[in-house]
Kinemage of the C-alpha trace (Angstrom):
@kinemage 1
@onewidth
@group {chain A} dominant
@subgroup {mainchain}
@vectorlist {calphas} color= white
{ca met a 1} P -17.862 51.929 21.527
{ca ser a 2} L -16.783 53.435 24.541
{ca ala a 3} L -13.495 53.274 25.707
{ca pro a 4} L -12.113 51.230 27.896
{ca ala a 5} L -12.882 50.740 31.471
{ca pro a 6} L -9.881 51.605 33.409
{ca val a 7} L -7.213 49.056 34.300
{ca arg a 8} L -5.196 49.148 37.858
{ca ser a 9} L -2.317 47.400 36.373
{ca ala a 10} L 1.222 48.137 36.283
{ca ala a 11} L 0.928 49.243 32.975
{ca asp a 12} L -2.269 52.107 33.872
{ca pro a 13} L -1.520 55.591 32.887
{ca gly a 14} L 0.033 57.396 35.579
{ca ala a 15} L 2.977 53.916 36.064
{ca arg a 16} L 6.269 54.851 36.435
{ca leu a 17} L 8.692 53.543 34.124
{ca leu a 18} L 12.309 53.089 33.791
{ca val a 19} L 12.937 52.287 29.888
{ca glu a 20} L 16.977 50.959 28.702
{ca gly a 21} L 17.696 51.062 25.104
{ca gly a 22} L 20.738 51.881 23.045
{ca asp a 23} L 23.001 53.898 25.502
{ca ala a 24} L 19.947 55.594 27.100
{ca val a 25} L 18.088 55.685 30.498
{ca leu a 26} L 14.964 57.116 31.030
{ca glu a 27} L 11.971 57.760 33.924
{ca gly a 28} L 9.190 58.585 33.785
{ca val a 29} L 5.566 57.993 33.509
{ca ile a 30} L 3.504 56.966 30.143
{ca val a 31} L 1.204 59.347 29.396
{ca gly a 32} L 0.250 57.751 25.659
{ca gly a 33} L 0.140 55.278 23.517
{ca asp a 34} L -1.224 51.468 21.756
{ca arg a 35} L -2.932 49.876 23.901
{ca glu a 36} L -3.838 45.553 24.603
{ca glu a 37} L -7.776 45.214 24.429
{ca asp a 38} L -7.788 44.875 27.731
{ca gly a 39} L -7.028 48.154 28.190
{ca gln a 40} L -3.538 47.933 29.285
{ca trp a 41} L -1.091 49.996 27.937
{ca asp a 42} L 0.617 47.943 25.169
{ca leu a 43} L 4.152 47.917 25.494
{ca asp a 44} L 5.957 46.279 23.140
{ca ser a 45} L 4.528 49.006 20.465
{ca arg a 46} L 5.126 52.523 20.497
{ca phe a 47} L 4.017 54.842 23.479
{ca val a 48} L 4.841 57.718 25.143
{ca leu a 49} L 6.948 58.924 27.516
{ca leu a 50} L 6.869 61.654 30.159
{ca thr a 51} L 10.320 61.949 31.565
{ca glu a 52} L 11.367 63.797 35.104
{ca asp a 53} L 12.475 66.670 33.432
{ca gly a 54} L 9.055 67.178 31.976
{ca gln a 55} L 10.424 65.842 28.133
{ca arg a 56} L 8.200 63.406 25.713
{ca val a 57} L 9.318 61.024 24.499
{ca arg a 58} L 8.140 58.459 22.073
{ca val a 59} L 10.232 55.439 22.767
{ca asn a 60} L 10.119 51.993 19.879
{ca gly a 61} L 8.760 49.235 23.130
{ca trp a 62} L 10.222 46.756 21.527
{ca met a 63} L 13.292 47.698 20.788
{ca cys a 64} L 14.019 47.857 25.226
{ca leu a 65} L 14.204 46.558 28.324
{ca ile a 66} L 11.158 47.834 30.502
{ca glu a 67} L 10.795 47.606 34.239
{ca val a 68} L 7.598 48.952 36.520
{ca asp a 69} L 8.558 50.276 39.920
{ca glu a 70} L 5.887 48.072 41.319
{ca glu a 71} L 6.387 49.807 44.310
{ca glu a 72} L 4.773 53.464 43.584
{ca glu a 73} L 2.864 51.712 41.809
{ca glu a 74} L 1.272 50.172 44.967
{ca glu a 75} L 1.719 54.090 46.872
{ca arg a 76} L -0.677 54.734 44.560
{ca ala a 77} L -2.661 52.525 45.164
{ca gly a 78} L -2.557 52.880 48.785
{ca arg a 79} L -3.448 56.340 48.126
{ca gly a 80} L -6.746 56.397 46.083
{ca val a 81} L -4.501 57.813 42.507
{ca asp a 82} L -5.573 56.895 39.584
C-alpha cells in the first residue's frame, strides 16, 4: 500500500500551529502523528509539534485549542513550498 498523496491544506506537514492547552501555549509545525483517510493530519488525535526552539512535543489534540496560521499557509502556497 502506498502513502497517501500530498494534500495542500492547513493540516499539511509544515503547517504552523498555535496550540493552547492548560497553562501551555506552543507554536510550531506538525511533524508527526496519525492521519485521516484522505491524508490530512488528524488534529483531534495525538501528534508531534516541532516548536520554534527545536523541541519535539507530543500533543493530545482532543485536549487543546488548535489554530492554524492561515497567513503562513498562504505564503507557503505562493512560494510552492510543500
